[in-house]
C-alpha positions in Angstrom: -57.8 86.1 39.0 -54.7 84.1 38.1 -51.8 85.2 36.0 -49.4 82.7 34.3 -46.0 83.6 33.0 -44.3 81.0 30.8 -40.6 80.7 30.0 -38.1 78.2 28.6 -39.3 77.7 25.1 -37.0 77.9 22.1 -35.2 76.1 19.4 -33.7 72.7 20.0 -32.3 69.9 17.9 -34.1 66.5 17.6 -33.1 64.4 20.5 -32.5 67.4 22.7 -34.1 68.7 25.8 -35.9 71.8 27.1 -37.5 72.7 30.4 -40.5 74.9 30.4 -41.5 76.9 33.5 -44.8 78.5 34.4 -45.1 80.8 37.4 -48.5 81.6 38.8 -49.6 84.6 40.7 -52.8 86.1 41.9 -55.4 83.9 43.6 -52.9 81.0 43.7 -54.6 79.3 46.6 -57.6 78.5 44.5 -55.5 76.5 42.0 -56.1 72.7 42.3 -54.3 71.6 39.2 -51.9 73.0 36.6 -50.8 71.6 33.3 -49.3 72.1 29.9 -51.2 72.0 26.6 -49.8 72.5 23.1 -51.1 73.5 19.7 -49.2 72.7 16.5 -49.9 74.5 13.3 -53.2 73.4 11.8 -54.1 71.2 14.8 -56.3 71.6 17.8 -54.9 72.3 21.2 -54.1 69.1 23.1 -53.3 68.1 26.6 -49.6 67.3 27.3 -49.5 66.8 31.0 -51.2 67.9 34.2 -50.4 67.8 37.8 -52.7 68.3 40.8 -51.8 70.0 44.0 -51.5 66.5 45.5 -49.0 65.5 42.9 -51.1 63.2 40.7 -50.0 63.4 37.1 -51.6 62.7 33.7 -49.6 62.5 30.4 -50.6 62.3 26.8 -49.6 59.0 25.3 -47.3 60.7 22.9 -45.1 62.1 25.6 -45.1 59.4 28.2 -41.6 58.4 29.1 -40.1 61.5 27.5 -41.8 64.4 29.4 -42.0 65.0 33.1 -44.3 67.5 34.8 -43.5 68.7 38.3 -44.6 71.5 40.6 -43.0 73.6 43.2 -45.8 74.7 45.4 -43.6 77.0 47.4 -42.7 78.9 44.2 -46.1 78.5 42.6 -44.4 77.2 39.6 -45.0 74.2 37.4 -42.3 72.7 35.1 -42.3 70.6 32.1 -39.0 68.7 31.4 -39.0 67.6 27.8 -36.4 65.0 26.7 -35.9 63.2 23.5 -37.7 65.9 21.5 -38.7 65.3 18.0 -40.3 67.3 15.2 -43.8 66.3 16.2 -43.2 68.1 19.5 -43.0 71.4 17.7 -45.9 73.6 18.9 -46.9 76.5 21.0 -47.0 75.3 24.6 -49.6 76.8 26.9 -49.6 76.7 30.7 -52.9 76.1 32.3 -54.1 76.5 35.9 -57.5 75.2 37.1 -59.7 76.9 39.5 -63.4 77.0 39.0 -62.2 78.9 35.9 -59.4 77.7 33.5 -56.6 80.2 33.3 -54.1 80.2 30.4 -50.7 81.7 29.8 -49.8 83.4 26.6 -47.9 80.4 25.2 -44.2 79.7 24.5 -42.9 78.4 21.2 -41.0 75.1 21.1 -39.4 74.3 17.8 -37.6 71.1 17.3 -35.5 71.3 14.1 -32.0 70.6 12.8 
């Protein structure tokens, strides 16, 4: 199994920045991709960004140019640098790790508000 621990969420003003972290443990060598998803109130969970073990990235159109996903394989940690945040980014952000099974963190709240 894989365990995911997220951190870095919180309250930020519009235009501000946050960096989310997700540390993986357990059967980490079976992970071939990690990513971030988010779910806003009343909406379905959506992909934000993913990164493979080889470094290939995918971003949602809504965050391209503002968010950057990165991974430190030595630390088994994936990061999401979020810049130019706006109210539409307010959501619970979930870390994901892909093996033959999809593992999920508990989620961390990101609130963008004045």
